[in-house]
N, C-alpha and C positions, 0 to 999 in steps of 0.2 A: 276530353280534357287530358292534359299531359299527366296530371297526378293519377288519374284512373289508369292510364297506359303504363305508368311506372309501377303502380301497385299490381296490375295484371302481369307485367313482365317478371317482377320479383316472385309473385305467386307461382308462375309457370316454371321459373328456374330453381326456386328454393322450397316452394311449398308454404312459405311464410305468408301470413296475411297481415297487411298493414291497415291500421285505422279502423278496426272492427271493435271499437270500445262502446260499451253500453254503460251509461251512468245511472246511478240510483241515489236518491236522497232518502236516507234512512227515516228521518222524521216524517217525510211525506208518505213513505210506504206505511208507516204506522198509522198515520192519519187516514190513509185509504182503507186500511183494515177496519179501523174504527167506524169510518163512514159506511162501509158496506154492512157491517154488523148492526148498525143503527136501523137499517131498513127492516130488521126482524123484530123491532121493538113492538110491544103490545099496543101502545097508544099512538095513533097517527100524529096527534099534536106534539107529543114528546119527541117522536121520531123526527118530525120536521124541525123542531127547535134544535135538537142535537145535530142534525145534518147541516143546518144553517150555521151553527157555531163552528163546526168543522170546516165548512166552506170558507168562512171569514178567517179562520185560523190559517188555512192553507194560503189564502191571499196575503196575509201578513208574513208568513214564512217565505212565500215566494218573493215578496218585496225585499225581505232581509237577505235572501240568497242573491238576488239581482244586485243588491247594494254592495255585497262583499265578494262576489265570485267572478270567475272568468266567463267568457261568452258561452262555452259549452254548457256549463251548469245553469246559466241564465235561460238557455233554450229548454233545458230539462225542467226547470222550475215552471216555465210557461206551459209545458205539456201537462204537468201535474195540475196546475190551477185550471187549465181548460178542461181537463178530464173531470175534476171536481164539479165545475160549473155545469157541464153537459150531463153528468150523471145525476145532478140535482134535478134537471129537467126530465130526464128519462132514465129509469133504472137499468135498461138494457143497452145504454149507449156504448159502454165499454165492450160488450160482447159483439155488438154489430160492427163497431170499428175494427175490432180484432179480426173478425171474419173478412171484412172488406180489404184490410191491409194484407192479410195472408193471400187472398186471391190475387191481388195486384202483384205481389212479389212472385207468385207462382207463374202468372201469365207473362210478365215482362222479363224476358231473358236479356234484353239489352239495357236493363236498368244499370246506371253507373254505381260504382262502389259507394260513393258518397250518399247517393239517394237510398241505396239499400241499407246503409248504416243508419240514416234518419228513420227509415221504416222500422228497423230493428229497435231503435230507441223508443219509438211510439208503442210498439208491441210490448216492450218491457214495462213501460209506465202503465199501459192498459191492463197488463197481467196482474198488477197490484189491486185492480178493481174486480177482475174476473176470478182471480185465485187468491183471495186475501188470506193472510196467515192468522192463526188464532193467537190473540194477545194474552200474555200472562198478567198477573196482578202487578208484578214489578214493572212490566212494560207500560201498563196503564198509568201507573204512578209516575213513571219517568216522562211519559207523554204529557201529563198534566203539568208537571214541573217545567218542562221545556216550553210548553205553550205559554205558561204564566210568565216565564222569564222573557220570552220573545215579545209578548204583548207589552210587558213593562218597558222593555228596551225601545219598542216602537213608539209608545206613548212619550217616553223621555225624549226621543228623537224629535217628535212633532212639537213638544213643548219648547225644546231648545230652538228649533227652527222658527217657531212663532216669536220667541223672545228676540231672536236675531233680527227678524223682520220688523217687528213692531216696537221692540225695546221694552224694558220693564218700567212700570209706573214710578218706582223708587228713583230710577235714573232721571226721569223727566222732572221729578220734584227737585232733585239736586241741581239739575241744570237751570230750572226756573229760579231756585234760591240763589244760585251763583249769579244769575242775570240780574236779580233784584239788587244784590249787593253791589254789583258793578254799576248799576244805574244810580245807586245812592252815592257812590264815590264821585261820579260825575257831578251830581248836584252839590256836593261839598266843595269841589274844586271851583264851581261857578260862584258859590257864596264867598269863597276866599278871594276870588278875583274882584268881586264887587266891593269888598271891604278895603282892599288895597287901593282902589281907585278913589 
C-alpha cells in the first residue's frame, strides 16, 4: 500500500515512526484487573457471578464507547469485549493469544505497518488480562461509581428509545380524549343541521 511505503520512506529518511499508536480505555483496563482478580475468589459460585457481572458491564461500556467514539476507539472497545468473553470461557485465553500474536509478529517480516499496529493494539489489550494491576480502594470505589453511572445512562437510553418507538400511555389517552371530543363536535353540528331543516 502507498501509506505503508510512505511510512517506511519517512522512517528511513528521518527515523520517525508514523501511526504506531496504541489506545487504552482506562475503565476497561480497571475492569480487566477486577476480572482477573475475581478468579482468585474463594467460592466458585461467587467468582462466576462476579465475572459475569464484569462481563456484562464491559459490554455496556463497550456499547457506550461505540455510541460516542471514533472508529479507532470502537475497534479497541470490541477487542476488550472479545477478550472478556473469551477469558470467561478459558482462563488462559489471553496468555495463549499473546504468545500466538508475538510469534506471528516475529515470523512475518513482510507484515505491513498497519497490520503490525493492529497486532500491537491486540497485545496491549491482552496485557491487561495477563499483567493486571493491583487496584486500590479508591480505584475500586471509582469503578463501582462509573459502572453505576454507565448502567443508569444505558437504562435511560433504552427507556427513552422505547418511549420514542411505542409512545407513552398518557399521550395515547390524550389523543383518544381529543378524538372523542372531536367526534362529539361532529354530532352537535349534525343535530344543529337537523333543527334548521
